[in-house]
C-alpha positions in Angstrom: 75.8 78.4 0.1 74.8 81.9 1.4 71.2 80.9 0.8 71.6 77.9 3.0 73.1 80.0 5.7 70.2 82.4 5.5 67.7 79.6 5.7 69.5 78.1 8.7 69.6 81.4 10.4 65.9 82.1 9.7 65.0 78.6 11.0 67.0 79.2 14.2 65.4 82.6 14.7 61.9 81.0 14.2 62.6 78.2 16.6 64.0 80.6 19.2 61.0 82.9 18.8 58.5 80.1 19.2 60.4 78.8 22.3 60.4 82.3 23.7 56.6 82.6 23.2 56.1 79.2 24.8 58.3 80.2 27.7 56.3 83.4 28.3 53.1 81.4 28.2 54.4 79.2 31.0 54.8 76.0 28.8 58.5 75.8 29.4 60.9 75.9 32.3 63.1 78.5 30.6 63.8 81.6 32.7 66.5 83.3 30.8 67.7 84.2 27.3 71.4 83.4 27.3 73.7 85.8 25.3 77.3 86.7 24.9 78.7 90.2 24.8 82.4 91.0 24.6 83.3 87.4 25.7 81.1 87.4 28.8 78.1 85.2 29.3 74.9 86.9 30.4 71.4 85.7 31.4 68.5 88.1 30.5 65.3 87.4 32.3 62.6 86.4 29.8 60.0 88.5 31.6 62.0 91.7 30.9 63.4 90.8 27.5 61.5 91.8 24.4 61.7 90.9 20.8 64.9 89.7 19.1 66.0 91.5 15.9 68.7 91.0 13.3 71.0 94.0 13.4 69.6 96.7 11.1 71.3 99.9 10.0 72.1 101.9 13.2 72.3 105.6 12.8 75.1 107.1 15.0 74.2 109.9 17.3 76.9 112.5 18.0 78.1 113.4 21.4 77.0 110.2 23.1 78.7 107.6 25.2 80.8 105.1 23.2 78.5 102.2 24.2 75.4 104.1 22.8 75.6 102.9 19.2 72.8 105.1 17.9 69.2 104.6 16.9 67.6 102.0 14.7 64.1 101.6 13.2 62.6 98.5 14.6 59.0 97.6 13.9 58.2 101.1 12.7 59.6 102.9 15.8 63.0 104.2 16.8 64.9 102.5 19.5 68.2 103.4 21.1 70.8 100.8 20.6 73.1 100.0 23.5 76.3 97.8 23.2 75.7 95.6 26.3 79.3 94.6 26.6 80.5 98.1 26.1 78.2 99.4 28.8 79.1 96.7 31.4 82.7 96.2 30.6 84.1 99.1 28.5 87.7 97.9 28.6 86.9 94.5 27.0 87.9 94.1 23.4 85.3 94.4 20.7 84.4 91.3 18.7 85.9 91.6 15.3 85.4 90.2 11.8 82.4 89.7 9.6 81.4 86.5 11.4 81.1 88.4 14.7 78.8 91.0 13.1 76.7 88.4 11.4 76.1 86.6 14.7 75.1 89.9 16.5 71.5 90.5 17.5 69.4 93.2 19.1 67.3 92.2 22.1 64.7 94.8 22.8 63.8 95.6 26.4 60.2 94.8 27.4 57.9 97.8 26.9 56.9 97.4 30.5 60.3 98.7 31.6 59.5 102.1 30.1 62.6 102.6 28.0 62.7 102.4 24.2 66.0 100.6 23.9 67.6 97.4 22.5 70.7 95.7 23.6 73.4 94.7 21.1 74.7 91.3 21.9 77.4 89.5 20.1 75.7 86.1 20.0 72.5 84.4 21.2 73.2 81.2 23.0 69.6 80.1 23.6 67.2 79.6 26.5 68.2 78.5 29.9 66.3 77.2 32.9 67.3 76.8 36.5 67.8 73.1 36.0 70.8 73.8 33.7 72.8 75.3 36.6 74.5 73.6 39.5 75.6 76.6 41.6 74.8 80.2 42.3 76.6 83.1 44.1 74.7 86.2 45.2 75.6 89.6 43.9 78.4 91.2 45.8 77.6 94.4 47.7 80.2 96.3 45.6 78.6 95.1 42.3 76.4 97.4 40.2 72.7 96.9 40.9 72.4 95.7 37.3 74.1 92.5 38.3 72.0 89.8 39.9 73.3 86.4 40.9 76.2 84.6 39.2 75.3 81.1 38.1 77.5 78.1 37.2 76.2 75.7 34.6 76.8 71.9 34.3 79.9 72.5 32.2 81.5 74.8 34.8 80.9 78.0 32.8 80.0 81.2 34.7 76.9 83.2 33.7 76.0 86.6 35.1 72.3 87.2 35.5 71.3 90.8 34.7 68.5 92.6 36.4 67.0 94.4 33.3 64.6 96.4 35.5 67.5 97.8 37.4 69.3 98.4 34.1 66.3 100.4 32.8 66.5 102.7 35.9 70.4 102.8 36.2 71.6 106.4 35.9 74.7 105.3 33.9 72.3 103.6 31.3 70.0 106.6 31.1 72.9 109.1 30.7 73.9 108.6 27.0 75.3 112.1 26.6 79.1 112.0 26.5 
């Protein structure tokens, strides 16, 4: 049974990777990678999202913020691993259990953003296009610059679009020292 789950996960990752490549080449109407982190739904713009990885061994780094999980070797290089939910909503409870860890993924930031980091997300939901949403609310002036518009999908669920370029320049994100 574990072999079937591994094959299913691998097939899902391959389908998602091919859809991401298609979306980047303009053959799809997808604009975002939809993820969940600490119970919140986020939309990551495909133009600023990089490769998706299964969670490898992450080496903790002492004297860093709680949301900075450490460094991981990804594609032969070291990347900082940031708990997206912990960074954006530190008071939210952590996902628990083996199932939660097995669903987790790392989403690397696009190299064009100039930071060598990957975001730990609790779950990949899939690709989303503007046609999957029925409403939008602009970012409130009091919100962090990391937050873009808030979208409502056809099921009435709220999704927060993130500005990954603003995230890559955000002083709170760049200050990993505790």
